[in-house]
C-alpha positions as CSV (number, residue, x, y, z in Angstrom):
1,M,-8.0,27.5,31.3
2,L,-6.1,24.3,30.6
3,A,-6.7,22.9,27.1
4,P,-7.8,19.3,27.0
5,L,-4.9,16.8,26.9
6,P,-4.6,14.7,23.8
7,N,-5.9,11.2,23.6
8,H,-3.0,8.9,24.2
9,L,-4.9,5.7,23.6
10,F,-3.7,5.3,20.1
11,Q,0.0,5.4,20.5
12,R,0.5,3.5,17.2
13,D,-0.6,6.6,15.3
14,N,1.8,9.3,16.5
15,S,5.0,7.3,15.8
16,A,6.2,4.1,14.2
17,W,9.3,2.1,14.7
18,V,10.8,1.3,11.3
19,Y,13.9,-1.0,11.5
20,G,16.5,1.1,13.3
21,G,14.7,4.3,13.6
22,V,11.5,6.1,14.7
23,V,9.2,8.0,12.4
24,M,7.3,10.8,14.2
25,S,3.9,11.2,12.6
26,R,2.6,14.4,11.1
27,M,-1.0,14.0,12.3
28,A,-3.7,15.1,10.0
29,R,-6.1,16.4,12.7
30,Q,-5.1,19.5,14.6
31,A,-6.6,18.0,17.8
32,R,-4.1,15.1,17.7
33,R,-0.9,17.0,16.8
34,R,0.2,17.4,20.5
35,E,0.4,13.6,20.8
36,S,3.5,13.6,18.6
37,V,5.0,16.4,20.7
38,H,4.6,14.3,23.8
39,S,6.1,11.2,22.2
40,R,9.0,13.3,20.9
41,A,9.7,14.4,24.5
42,I,9.7,10.8,25.7
43,Y,12.1,9.7,22.9
44,A,14.4,12.7,23.6
45,F,14.6,12.5,27.4
46,H,13.6,9.0,28.7
47,P,16.7,7.1,29.7
48,L,15.8,4.2,27.4
49,F,16.0,6.4,24.3
50,A,18.0,9.6,25.2
51,D,21.4,8.2,24.3
52,H,20.4,7.0,20.8
53,D,19.8,8.9,17.6
54,L,16.6,7.1,16.6
55,H,14.7,9.7,14.6
56,W,14.5,9.2,10.9
57,Y,11.7,11.6,10.2
58,G,9.5,14.2,11.8
59,N,11.5,15.2,14.8
60,T,11.0,18.9,14.2
61,D,8.4,21.6,14.8
62,E,8.2,22.3,11.1
63,D,4.7,22.4,9.6
64,Y,4.5,20.0,6.7
65,G,1.1,21.3,5.5
66,P,-0.9,18.7,3.7
67,A,2.0,16.1,3.9
68,T,0.5,14.1,6.7
69,F,0.7,10.5,7.7
70,E,-0.1,8.4,10.8
71,G,2.0,5.6,12.2
72,G,-0.8,3.1,12.0
73,D,-0.6,3.2,8.2
74,I,3.1,2.2,8.2
75,H,3.7,-1.5,8.0
76,V,7.1,-3.1,8.2
77,I,6.8,-6.3,6.2
78,G,10.4,-7.5,6.3
79,N,13.6,-7.7,4.2
80,R,14.1,-3.9,4.4
81,T,10.6,-3.4,2.9
82,V,7.9,-1.0,4.2
83,M,4.3,-0.7,3.0
84,V,2.4,2.5,3.7
85,G,-1.3,2.8,3.3
86,M,-2.8,5.9,1.8
87,G,-6.1,7.4,2.8
88,E,-7.7,10.4,4.5
89,R,-5.0,11.0,7.1
90,T,-2.0,9.6,5.2
91,T,-1.6,11.6,2.1
92,P,0.5,11.0,-1.1
93,M,2.7,13.9,-0.2
94,G,3.3,12.6,3.3
95,I,4.3,9.2,1.9
96,E,6.6,10.8,-0.7
97,N,8.4,12.7,2.1
98,L,8.8,9.5,4.1
99,A,10.1,7.6,1.1
100,T,12.6,10.3,0.2
101,T,13.9,10.3,3.8
102,W,14.1,6.5,3.9
103,F,16.0,6.3,0.6
104,E,18.5,8.9,1.9
105,V,19.1,6.9,5.1
106,A,19.5,3.7,3.1
107,R,22.5,5.0,1.0
């Protein structure tokens, strides 16, 4: 039996473009985690993206446990500044992981 395909209606949730890179979301709900896998495949193999190293975070199969976030909670507000909303699906641990990665990239 073929498992249901994920809902691709909310593409803003499974990744976010932040300045020169892409953040692949660690979705909180198990049912939506395959959406990020499909977007990773597009970024890796589509001719528009394949020749660029765009990924800043989340381009792995690693399980981050409770450190989840969704792209819809990430807001680029300008002048190298990003605001991330925290809630049920974007956890403090997920935000801390993102911030750590962004500060490493900014050096």
